[in-house]
BAFI-896238 format. One record per residue (C-alpha): residue number from 1; residue in one letter; chain; x, y, z. Coordinates in steps of 0.05 Angstrom, whole numbers, plus 5000, padded with zeros to 4 digits. Layout:
<site pos="NUM" code="A" unit="A" c1="X" c2="Y" c3="Z"/>
...
END
This chain:
<site pos="1" code="M" unit="A" c1="4259" c2="5523" c3="4609"/>
<site pos="2" code="Q" unit="A" c1="4306" c2="5580" c3="4622"/>
<site pos="3" code="S" unit="A" c1="4338" c2="5621" c3="4568"/>
<site pos="4" code="I" unit="A" c1="4411" c2="5609" c3="4551"/>
<site pos="5" code="I" unit="A" c1="4453" c2="5674" c3="4556"/>
<site pos="6" code="L" unit="A" c1="4521" c2="5659" c3="4525"/>
<site pos="7" code="T" unit="A" c1="4581" c2="5688" c3="4554"/>
<site pos="8" code="G" unit="A" c1="4648" c2="5710" c3="4523"/>
<site pos="9" code="A" unit="A" c1="4682" c2="5648" c3="4548"/>
<site pos="10" code="D" unit="A" c1="4629" c2="5603" c3="4517"/>
<site pos="11" code="R" unit="A" c1="4639" c2="5643" c3="4451"/>
<site pos="12" code="K" unit="A" c1="4715" c2="5633" c3="4458"/>
<site pos="13" code="A" unit="A" c1="4708" c2="5552" c3="4468"/>
<site pos="14" code="A" unit="A" c1="4661" c2="5547" c3="4406"/>
<site pos="15" code="Y" unit="A" c1="4712" c2="5587" c3="4362"/>
<site pos="16" code="E" unit="A" c1="4770" c2="5547" c3="4386"/>
<site pos="17" code="W" unit="A" c1="4728" c2="5482" c3="4366"/>
<site pos="18" code="L" unit="A" c1="4706" c2="5515" c3="4301"/>
<site pos="19" code="A" unit="A" c1="4778" c2="5532" c3="4282"/>
<site pos="20" code="L" unit="A" c1="4805" c2="5460" c3="4301"/>
<site pos="21" code="R" unit="A" c1="4750" c2="5429" c3="4254"/>
<site pos="22" code="D" unit="A" c1="4760" c2="5475" c3="4200"/>
<site pos="23" code="G" unit="A" c1="4813" c2="5424" c3="4170"/>
<site pos="24" code="E" unit="A" c1="4815" c2="5349" c3="4169"/>
<site pos="25" code="T" unit="A" c1="4806" c2="5319" c3="4240"/>
<site pos="26" code="G" unit="A" c1="4812" c2="5251" c3="4263"/>
<site pos="27" code="P" unit="A" c1="4766" c2="5205" c3="4298"/>
<site pos="28" code="E" unit="A" c1="4794" c2="5226" c3="4368"/>
<site pos="29" code="T" unit="A" c1="4785" c2="5295" c3="4355"/>
<site pos="30" code="E" unit="A" c1="4715" c2="5290" c3="4325"/>
<site pos="31" code="A" unit="A" c1="4698" c2="5242" c3="4389"/>
<site pos="32" code="S" unit="A" c1="4721" c2="5298" c3="4435"/>
<site pos="33" code="F" unit="A" c1="4682" c2="5349" c3="4399"/>
<site pos="34" code="Q" unit="A" c1="4617" c2="5311" c3="4406"/>
<site pos="35" code="N" unit="A" c1="4631" c2="5302" c3="4476"/>
<site pos="36" code="W" unit="A" c1="4642" c2="5375" c3="4491"/>
<site pos="37" code="L" unit="A" c1="4571" c2="5390" c3="4453"/>
<site pos="38" code="R" unit="A" c1="4540" c2="5337" c3="4501"/>
<site pos="39" code="Q" unit="A" c1="4564" c2="5364" c3="4562"/>
<site pos="40" code="S" unit="A" c1="4520" c2="5429" c3="4560"/>
<site pos="41" code="P" unit="A" c1="4463" c2="5463" c3="4522"/>
<site pos="42" code="R" unit="A" c1="4507" c2="5522" c3="4524"/>
<site pos="43" code="N" unit="A" c1="4561" c2="5493" c3="4482"/>
<site pos="44" code="R" unit="A" c1="4515" c2="5471" c3="4428"/>
<site pos="45" code="K" unit="A" c1="4483" c2="5537" c3="4423"/>
<site pos="46" code="A" unit="A" c1="4550" c2="5575" c3="4423"/>
<site pos="47" code="Y" unit="A" c1="4580" c2="5528" c3="4370"/>
<site pos="48" code="E" unit="A" c1="4515" c2="5537" c3="4327"/>
<site pos="49" code="E" unit="A" c1="4520" c2="5612" c3="4334"/>
<site pos="50" code="A" unit="A" c1="4594" c2="5612" c3="4315"/>
<site pos="51" code="N" unit="A" c1="4572" c2="5571" c3="4248"/>
<site pos="52" code="R" unit="A" c1="4527" c2="5619" c3="4227"/>
<site pos="53" code="L" unit="A" c1="4570" c2="5676" c3="4234"/>
<site pos="54" code="W" unit="A" c1="4623" c2="5643" c3="4197"/>
<site pos="55" code="A" unit="A" c1="4577" c2="5625" c3="4144"/>
<site pos="56" code="M" unit="A" c1="4556" c2="5692" c3="4136"/>
<site pos="57" code="L" unit="A" c1="4633" c2="5719" c3="4130"/>
<site pos="58" code="R" unit="A" c1="4652" c2="5662" c3="4083"/>
<site pos="59" code="T" unit="A" c1="4627" c2="5694" c3="4025"/>
<site pos="60" code="P" unit="A" c1="4677" c2="5755" c3="4027"/>
<site pos="61" code="A" unit="A" c1="4733" c2="5708" c3="4033"/>
<site pos="62" code="L" unit="A" c1="4713" c2="5670" c3="3970"/>
<site pos="63" code="N" unit="A" c1="4707" c2="5728" c3="3931"/>
<site pos="64" code="I" unit="A" c1="4779" c2="5748" c3="3952"/>
<site pos="65" code="S" unit="A" c1="4802" c2="5682" c3="3930"/>
<site pos="66" code="A" unit="A" c1="4765" c2="5685" c3="3863"/>
<site pos="67" code="A" unit="A" c1="4801" c2="5753" c3="3853"/>
<site pos="68" code="N" unit="A" c1="4867" c2="5727" c3="3869"/>
<site pos="69" code="D" unit="A" c1="4864" c2="5664" c3="3830"/>
<site pos="70" code="C" unit="A" c1="4881" c2="5700" c3="3760"/>
<site pos="71" code="R" unit="A" c1="4950" c2="5721" c3="3792"/>
<site pos="72" code="P" unit="A" c1="5013" c2="5679" c3="3770"/>
<site pos="73" code="E" unit="A" c1="5037" c2="5634" c3="3820"/>
<site pos="74" code="T" unit="A" c1="5102" c2="5656" c3="3858"/>
<site pos="75" code="R" unit="A" c1="5145" c2="5611" c3="3898"/>
<site pos="76" code="V" unit="A" c1="5196" c2="5642" c3="3944"/>
<site pos="77" code="R" unit="A" c1="5216" c2="5588" c3="3984"/>
<site pos="78" code="A" unit="A" c1="5199" c2="5518" c3="4007"/>
<site pos="79" code="G" unit="A" c1="5149" c2="5510" c3="4060"/>
<site pos="80" code="P" unit="A" c1="5074" c2="5502" c3="4073"/>
<site pos="81" code="A" unit="A" c1="5029" c2="5522" c3="4009"/>
<site pos="82" code="F" unit="A" c1="4981" c2="5577" c3="4027"/>
<site pos="83" code="T" unit="A" c1="4931" c2="5586" c3="3976"/>
<site pos="84" code="P" unit="A" c1="4893" c2="5651" c3="3963"/>
<site pos="85" code="W" unit="A" c1="4828" c2="5616" c3="3992"/>
<site pos="86" code="A" unit="A" c1="4865" c2="5596" c3="4054"/>
<site pos="87" code="L" unit="A" c1="4898" c2="5661" c3="4069"/>
<site pos="88" code="A" unit="A" c1="4834" c2="5698" c3="4058"/>
<site pos="89" code="A" unit="A" c1="4794" c2="5651" c3="4098"/>
<site pos="90" code="S" unit="A" c1="4842" c2="5657" c3="4156"/>
<site pos="91" code="F" unit="A" c1="4839" c2="5728" c3="4151"/>
<site pos="92" code="V" unit="A" c1="4764" c2="5733" c3="4152"/>
<site pos="93" code="F" unit="A" c1="4763" c2="5679" c3="4207"/>
<site pos="94" code="A" unit="A" c1="4805" c2="5725" c3="4247"/>
<site pos="95" code="I" unit="A" c1="4755" c2="5781" c3="4238"/>
<site pos="96" code="A" unit="A" c1="4700" c2="5738" c3="4253"/>
<site pos="97" code="V" unit="A" c1="4730" c2="5718" c3="4324"/>
<site pos="98" code="A" unit="A" c1="4748" c2="5791" c3="4340"/>
<site pos="99" code="V" unit="A" c1="4680" c2="5817" c3="4319"/>
<site pos="100" code="W" unit="A" c1="4641" c2="5765" c3="4352"/>
<site pos="101" code="M" unit="A" c1="4678" c2="5770" c3="4418"/>
<site pos="102" code="I" unit="A" c1="4682" c2="5845" c3="4422"/>
<site pos="103" code="D" unit="A" c1="4614" c2="5862" c3="4391"/>
<site pos="104" code="P" unit="A" c1="4566" c2="5807" c3="4375"/>
<site pos="105" code="A" unit="A" c1="4516" c2="5858" c3="4350"/>
<site pos="106" code="F" unit="A" c1="4560" c2="5880" c3="4293"/>
<site pos="107" code="V" unit="A" c1="4530" c2="5833" c3="4240"/>
<site pos="108" code="Q" unit="A" c1="4463" c2="5842" c3="4262"/>
<site pos="109" code="N" unit="A" c1="4471" c2="5919" c3="4257"/>
<site pos="110" code="W" unit="A" c1="4503" c2="5909" c3="4184"/>
<site pos="111" code="R" unit="A" c1="4433" c2="5868" c3="4164"/>
<site pos="112" code="A" unit="A" c1="4386" c2="5915" c3="4202"/>
<site pos="113" code="D" unit="A" c1="4345" c2="5967" c3="4169"/>
<site pos="114" code="M" unit="A" c1="4326" c2="5996" c3="4236"/>
<site pos="115" code="K" unit="A" c1="4366" c2="5997" c3="4299"/>
<site pos="116" code="T" unit="A" c1="4378" c2="6034" c3="4363"/>
<site pos="117" code="A" unit="A" c1="4440" c2="6051" c3="4406"/>
<site pos="118" code="Y" unit="A" c1="4449" c2="6031" c3="4480"/>
<site pos="119" code="G" unit="A" c1="4393" c2="6066" c3="4524"/>
<site pos="120" code="E" unit="A" c1="4360" c2="6094" c3="4465"/>
<site pos="121" code="T" unit="A" c1="4285" c2="6088" c3="4440"/>
<site pos="122" code="R" unit="A" c1="4263" c2="6106" c3="4372"/>
<site pos="123" code="S" unit="A" c1="4194" c2="6102" c3="4334"/>
<site pos="124" code="F" unit="A" c1="4193" c2="6081" c3="4262"/>
<site pos="125" code="S" unit="A" c1="4138" c2="6082" c3="4210"/>
<site pos="126" code="L" unit="A" c1="4135" c2="6017" c3="4167"/>
<site pos="127" code="P" unit="A" c1="4114" c2="6015" c3="4095"/>
<site pos="128" code="D" unit="A" c1="4037" c2="5995" c3="4107"/>
<site pos="129" code="G" unit="A" c1="4028" c2="6048" c3="4156"/>
<site pos="130" code="S" unit="A" c1="4040" c2="6011" c3="4213"/>
<site pos="131" code="S" unit="A" c1="4090" c2="6029" c3="4267"/>
<site pos="132" code="V" unit="A" c1="4142" c2="6000" c3="4313"/>
<site pos="133" code="I" unit="A" c1="4178" c2="6027" c3="4377"/>
<site pos="134" code="L" unit="A" c1="4243" c2="6000" c3="4384"/>
<site pos="135" code="G" unit="A" c1="4274" c2="5992" c3="4456"/>
<site pos="136" code="P" unit="A" c1="4349" c2="6006" c3="4468"/>
<site pos="137" code="D" unit="A" c1="4404" c2="5964" c3="4433"/>
<site pos="138" code="A" unit="A" c1="4353" c2="5932" c3="4387"/>
<site pos="139" code="A" unit="A" c1="4355" c2="5914" c3="4311"/>
<site pos="140" code="L" unit="A" c1="4300" c2="5904" c3="4257"/>
<site pos="141" code="V" unit="A" c1="4297" c2="5879" c3="4187"/>
<site pos="142" code="N" unit="A" c1="4244" c2="5901" c3="4143"/>
<site pos="143" code="N" unit="A" c1="4222" c2="5847" c3="4094"/>
<site pos="144" code="F" unit="A" c1="4161" c2="5883" c3="4065"/>
<site pos="145" code="A" unit="A" c1="4142" c2="5865" c3="3991"/>
<site pos="146" code="E" unit="A" c1="4084" c2="5910" c3="3963"/>
<site pos="147" code="G" unit="A" c1="4020" c2="5868" c3="3958"/>
<site pos="148" code="E" unit="A" c1="4056" c2="5804" c3="3975"/>
<site pos="149" code="R" unit="A" c1="4077" c2="5805" c3="4049"/>
<site pos="150" code="R" unit="A" c1="4086" c2="5848" c3="4108"/>
<site pos="151" code="D" unit="A" c1="4138" c2="5817" c3="4144"/>
<site pos="152" code="V" unit="A" c1="4193" c2="5840" c3="4195"/>
<site pos="153" code="E" unit="A" c1="4251" c2="5801" c3="4232"/>
<site pos="154" code="I" unit="A" c1="4274" c2="5823" c3="4304"/>
<site pos="155" code="L" unit="A" c1="4349" c2="5806" c3="4303"/>
<site pos="156" code="R" unit="A" c1="4354" c2="5829" c3="4376"/>
<site pos="157" code="G" unit="A" c1="4316" c2="5868" c3="4431"/>
<site pos="158" code="E" unit="A" c1="4247" c2="5892" c3="4441"/>
<site pos="159" code="A" unit="A" c1="4199" c2="5921" c3="4395"/>
<site pos="160" code="F" unit="A" c1="4126" c2="5952" c3="4404"/>
<site pos="161" code="F" unit="A" c1="4081" c2="5944" c3="4343"/>
<site pos="162" code="R" unit="A" c1="4015" c2="5979" c3="4324"/>
<site pos="163" code="V" unit="A" c1="3991" c2="5945" c3="4263"/>
<site pos="164" code="K" unit="A" c1="3948" c2="5977" c3="4211"/>
<site pos="165" code="H" unit="A" c1="3880" c2="5945" c3="4208"/>
<site pos="166" code="G" unit="A" c1="3841" c2="5928" c3="4144"/>
<site pos="167" code="L" unit="A" c1="3898" c2="5901" c3="4095"/>
<site pos="168" code="P" unit="A" c1="3886" c2="5830" c3="4067"/>
<site pos="169" code="T" unit="A" c1="3964" c2="5810" c3="4078"/>
<site pos="170" code="P" unit="A" c1="3976" c2="5788" c3="4151"/>
<site pos="171" code="F" unit="A" c1="4031" c2="5825" c3="4190"/>
<site pos="172" code="V" unit="A" c1="4082" c2="5774" c3="4209"/>
<site pos="173" code="V" unit="A" c1="4139" c2="5784" c3="4257"/>
<site pos="174" code="D" unit="A" c1="4199" c2="5734" c3="4255"/>
<site pos="175" code="A" unit="A" c1="4241" c2="5728" c3="4320"/>
<site pos="176" code="G" unit="A" c1="4295" c2="5674" c3="4314"/>
<site pos="177" code="K" unit="A" c1="4251" c2="5609" c3="4325"/>
<site pos="178" code="G" unit="A" c1="4187" c2="5643" c3="4342"/>
<site pos="179" code="R" unit="A" c1="4134" c2="5677" c3="4296"/>
<site pos="180" code="V" unit="A" c1="4077" c2="5725" c3="4311"/>
<site pos="181" code="T" unit="A" c1="4019" c2="5735" c3="4260"/>
<site pos="182" code="V" unit="A" c1="3969" c2="5788" c3="4265"/>
<site pos="183" code="T" unit="A" c1="3918" c2="5822" c3="4220"/>
<site pos="184" code="G" unit="A" c1="3913" c2="5888" c3="4262"/>
<site pos="185" code="T" unit="A" c1="3931" c2="5899" c3="4333"/>
<site pos="186" code="A" unit="A" c1="3984" c2="5929" c3="4383"/>
<site pos="187" code="F" unit="A" c1="4033" c2="5880" c3="4415"/>
<site pos="188" code="D" unit="A" c1="4103" c2="5874" c3="4439"/>
<site pos="189" code="V" unit="A" c1="4158" c2="5827" c3="4424"/>
<site pos="190" code="D" unit="A" c1="4222" c2="5821" c3="4462"/>
<site pos="191" code="R" unit="A" c1="4282" c2="5777" c3="4443"/>
<site pos="192" code="I" unit="A" c1="4341" c2="5759" c3="4480"/>
<site pos="193" code="G" unit="A" c1="4381" c2="5703" c3="4438"/>
<site pos="194" code="D" unit="A" c1="4329" c2="5646" c3="4431"/>
<site pos="195" code="H" unit="A" c1="4283" c2="5668" c3="4488"/>
<site pos="196" code="I" unit="A" c1="4227" c2="5705" c3="4462"/>
<site pos="197" code="S" unit="A" c1="4165" c2="5734" c3="4494"/>
<site pos="198" code="V" unit="A" c1="4101" c2="5767" c3="4468"/>
<site pos="199" code="V" unit="A" c1="4050" c2="5812" c3="4505"/>
<site pos="200" code="V" unit="A" c1="3981" c2="5836" c3="4468"/>
<site pos="201" code="E" unit="A" c1="3958" c2="5906" c3="4488"/>
<site pos="202" code="N" unit="A" c1="3897" c2="5901" c3="4443"/>
<site pos="203" code="G" unit="A" c1="3871" c2="5857" c3="4389"/>
<site pos="204" code="S" unit="A" c1="3896" c2="5786" c3="4380"/>
<site pos="205" code="V" unit="A" c1="3959" c2="5748" c3="4351"/>
<site pos="206" code="D" unit="A" c1="3981" c2="5679" c3="4339"/>
<site pos="207" code="V" unit="A" c1="4049" c2="5660" c3="4366"/>
<site pos="208" code="S" unit="A" c1="4077" c2="5597" c3="4339"/>
<site pos="209" code="G" unit="A" c1="4144" c2="5558" c3="4348"/>
<site pos="210" code="N" unit="A" c1="4192" c2="5523" c3="4302"/>
<site pos="211" code="A" unit="A" c1="4163" c2="5455" c3="4320"/>
<site pos="212" code="G" unit="A" c1="4092" c2="5474" c3="4302"/>
<site pos="213" code="Q" unit="A" c1="4061" c2="5493" c3="4366"/>
<site pos="214" code="T" unit="A" c1="4016" c2="5555" c3="4368"/>
<site pos="215" code="R" unit="A" c1="3989" c2="5598" c3="4425"/>
<site pos="216" code="S" unit="A" c1="3932" c2="5645" c3="4411"/>
<site pos="217" code="L" unit="A" c1="3938" c2="5711" c3="4453"/>
<site pos="218" code="T" unit="A" c1="3884" c2="5765" c3="4470"/>
<site pos="219" code="P" unit="A" c1="3894" c2="5834" c3="4508"/>
<site pos="220" code="S" unit="A" c1="3935" c2="5829" c3="4572"/>
<site pos="221" code="E" unit="A" c1="3959" c2="5762" c3="4555"/>
<site pos="222" code="K" unit="A" c1="4031" c2="5738" c3="4549"/>
<site pos="223" code="V" unit="A" c1="4071" c2="5676" c3="4527"/>
<site pos="224" code="S" unit="A" c1="4143" c2="5660" c3="4526"/>
<site pos="225" code="L" unit="A" c1="4185" c2="5612" c3="4478"/>
<site pos="226" code="D" unit="A" c1="4250" c2="5585" c3="4495"/>
<site pos="227" code="D" unit="A" c1="4288" c2="5549" c3="4437"/>
<site pos="228" code="G" unit="A" c1="4224" c2="5553" c3="4396"/>
<site pos="229" code="R" unit="A" c1="4176" c2="5519" c3="4445"/>
<site pos="230" code="P" unit="A" c1="4124" c2="5563" c3="4473"/>
<site pos="231" code="G" unit="A" c1="4100" c2="5562" c3="4547"/>
<site pos="232" code="A" unit="A" c1="4033" c2="5571" c3="4578"/>
<site pos="233" code="V" unit="A" c1="3994" c2="5634" c3="4563"/>
<site pos="234" code="S" unit="A" c1="3990" c2="5680" c3="4628"/>
<site pos="235" code="T" unit="A" c1="3954" c2="5744" c3="4644"/>
<site pos="236" code="V" unit="A" c1="3997" c2="5799" c3="4662"/>
<site pos="237" code="D" unit="A" c1="3999" c2="5874" c3="4686"/>
<site pos="238" code="L" unit="A" c1="4007" c2="5914" c3="4618"/>
<site pos="239" code="G" unit="A" c1="4034" c2="5976" c3="4661"/>
<site pos="240" code="L" unit="A" c1="4090" c2="5932" c3="4681"/>
<site pos="241" code="E" unit="A" c1="4105" c2="5892" c3="4614"/>
<site pos="242" code="L" unit="A" c1="4104" c2="5956" c3="4572"/>
<site pos="243" code="G" unit="A" c1="4139" c2="6000" c3="4622"/>
<site pos="244" code="W" unit="A" c1="4203" c2="6004" c3="4587"/>
<site pos="245" code="M" unit="A" c1="4171" c2="6055" c3="4539"/>
<site pos="246" code="T" unit="A" c1="4162" c2="6103" c3="4593"/>
<site pos="247" code="G" unit="A" c1="4227" c2="6088" c3="4633"/>
<site pos="248" code="Q" unit="A" c1="4214" c2="6030" c3="4678"/>
<site pos="249" code="I" unit="A" c1="4233" c2="5958" c3="4673"/>
<site pos="250" code="S" unit="A" c1="4200" c2="5902" c3="4715"/>
<site pos="251" code="F" unit="A" c1="4218" c2="5828" c3="4726"/>
<site pos="252" code="D" unit="A" c1="4178" c2="5777" c3="4763"/>
<site pos="253" code="R" unit="A" c1="4217" c2="5717" c3="4786"/>
<site pos="254" code="Q" unit="A" c1="4268" c2="5718" c3="4726"/>
<site pos="255" code="P" unit="A" c1="4336" c2="5689" c3="4723"/>
<site pos="256" code="V" unit="A" c1="4391" c2="5737" c3="4738"/>
<site pos="257" code="D" unit="A" c1="4422" c2="5723" c3="4670"/>
<site pos="258" code="H" unit="A" c1="4358" c2="5746" c3="4634"/>
<site pos="259" code="V" unit="A" c1="4354" c2="5809" c3="4679"/>
<site pos="260" code="M" unit="A" c1="4427" c2="5824" c3="4662"/>
<site pos="261" code="A" unit="A" c1="4418" c2="5814" c3="4587"/>
<site pos="262" code="T" unit="A" c1="4361" c2="5867" c3="4591"/>
<site pos="263" code="L" unit="A" c1="4401" c2="5912" c3="4632"/>
<site pos="264" code="E" unit="A" c1="4459" c2="5907" c3="4579"/>
<site pos="265" code="R" unit="A" c1="4414" c2="5945" c3="4532"/>
<site pos="266" code="Y" unit="A" c1="4425" c2="6007" c3="4569"/>
<site pos="267" code="L" unit="A" c1="4498" c2="5998" c3="4586"/>
<site pos="268" code="P" unit="A" c1="4556" c2="5998" c3="4541"/>
<site pos="269" code="V" unit="A" c1="4587" c2="5937" c3="4576"/>
<site pos="270" code="K" unit="A" c1="4585" c2="5859" c3="4575"/>
<site pos="271" code="I" unit="A" c1="4559" c2="5832" c3="4640"/>
<site pos="272" code="M" unit="A" c1="4587" c2="5764" c3="4660"/>
<site pos="273" code="M" unit="A" c1="4565" c2="5718" c3="4714"/>
<site pos="274" code="R" unit="A" c1="4601" c2="5667" c3="4754"/>
<site pos="275" code="G" unit="A" c1="4586" c2="5615" c3="4806"/>
<site pos="276" code="G" unit="A" c1="4515" c2="5598" c3="4784"/>
<site pos="277" code="I" unit="A" c1="4493" c2="5668" c3="4798"/>
<site pos="278" code="G" unit="A" c1="4457" c2="5674" c3="4732"/>
<site pos="279" code="D" unit="A" c1="4403" c2="5618" c3="4749"/>
<site pos="280" code="R" unit="A" c1="4376" c2="5650" c3="4813"/>
<site pos="281" code="L" unit="A" c1="4313" c2="5686" c3="4810"/>
<site pos="282" code="V" unit="A" c1="4298" c2="5761" c3="4822"/>
<site pos="283" code="S" unit="A" c1="4239" c2="5805" c3="4821"/>
<site pos="284" code="G" unit="A" c1="4238" c2="5879" c3="4820"/>
<site pos="285" code="S" unit="A" c1="4220" c2="5947" c3="4786"/>
<site pos="286" code="F" unit="A" c1="4277" c2="5995" c3="4764"/>
<site pos="287" code="P" unit="A" c1="4281" c2="6061" c3="4730"/>
<site pos="288" code="T" unit="A" c1="4318" c2="6055" c3="4663"/>
<site pos="289" code="D" unit="A" c1="4356" c2="6119" c3="4676"/>
<site pos="290" code="D" unit="A" c1="4404" c2="6091" c3="4719"/>
<site pos="291" code="P" unit="A" c1="4417" c2="6016" c3="4698"/>
<site pos="292" code="E" unit="A" c1="4483" c2="6016" c3="4739"/>
<site pos="293" code="E" unit="A" c1="4447" c2="6027" c3="4807"/>
<site pos="294" code="A" unit="A" c1="4396" c2="5974" c3="4778"/>
<site pos="295" code="M" unit="A" c1="4451" c2="5924" c3="4763"/>
<site pos="296" code="Q" unit="A" c1="4478" c2="5937" c3="4835"/>
<site pos="297" code="A" unit="A" c1="4412" c2="5926" c3="4867"/>
<site pos="298" code="I" unit="A" c1="4399" c2="5860" c3="4831"/>
<site pos="299" code="A" unit="A" c1="4463" c2="5831" c3="4850"/>
<site pos="300" code="A" unit="A" c1="4451" c2="5853" c3="4924"/>
<site pos="301" code="A" unit="A" c1="4386" c2="5818" c3="4917"/>
<site pos="302" code="V" unit="A" c1="4421" c2="5750" c3="4908"/>
<site pos="303" code="D" unit="A" c1="4479" c2="5761" c3="4953"/>
<site pos="304" code="A" unit="A" c1="4527" c2="5773" c3="4897"/>
<site pos="305" code="R" unit="A" c1="4581" c2="5824" c3="4885"/>
<site pos="306" code="V" unit="A" c1="4595" c2="5868" c3="4821"/>
<site pos="307" code="R" unit="A" c1="4665" c2="5880" c3="4794"/>
<site pos="308" code="H" unit="A" c1="4684" c2="5927" c3="4736"/>
<site pos="309" code="I" unit="A" c1="4745" c2="5890" c3="4703"/>
<site pos="310" code="T" unit="A" c1="4748" c2="5941" c3="4646"/>
<site pos="311" code="P" unit="A" c1="4706" c2="5997" c3="4623"/>
<site pos="312" code="W" unit="A" c1="4670" c2="5945" c3="4581"/>
<site pos="313" code="I" unit="A" c1="4668" c2="5884" c3="4621"/>
<site pos="314" code="V" unit="A" c1="4628" c2="5870" c3="4689"/>
<site pos="315" code="I" unit="A" c1="4630" c2="5806" c3="4728"/>
<site pos="316" code="V" unit="A" c1="4577" c2="5788" c3="4779"/>
<site pos="317" code="F" unit="A" c1="4597" c2="5735" c3="4826"/>
END
């Protein structure tokens, strides 16, 4: 199953439905919404993400409402009644739409303990003596608790871990709907939305999905998970798979939308695709110091064109 990379249009449609369903809706509207969900997995994924972001931003609105409840009621003129909660909710909702459309990574960066910028690679030490190298535009949460757990969560991006041996508590990496469990090893986790891939350099890891399936990996083995479901284990070339740490990214028959999502980590732009371009498969190896040229080469390989609509938006068609 191919990973689903959402576009700005997907997100806009999801927020329109979220706003429409925020109040009371009739059976016809609800039936239309359910029909829209069934039309495409993209619609369902976009709506689920919109719901999660709204849930995170709803708390500040409730706090604003609570603070305003103690103020005396003032009536200026007849008209619709806007409660403090409704005004606060509308305000935060508008912020949520703007933030998610312009910078979907904003909330992730707010949660993250470790993060990198576009094109940046950084090394971090973890509390147990392990280490992690974060690839460009990545975000990671440290959920360590001394003597209880050694857990981290990848919110987005790619991370290479070297885990300290000899500790009784397993090292756990959560990445959306996938989980990696180890006792001491070196391995790579790459997350783009709900698509996760894991590659082992040495040692061994267990990779599990949200439906309970588990795959065990040993050196030079890789598995990918889509929407929490692990695929088959394959043997890979570590030099190609881990080349991003030395300035080279490689793809072997990957969908264009997946490849472009990886390139977005090196460019401060949103790459959008039209006309089914995103489903085409491409292979190649590209230096990370010129992502613009790599984007042009990938587009040419699938007979597509690249157009810069604004300094922040690129369309491949």
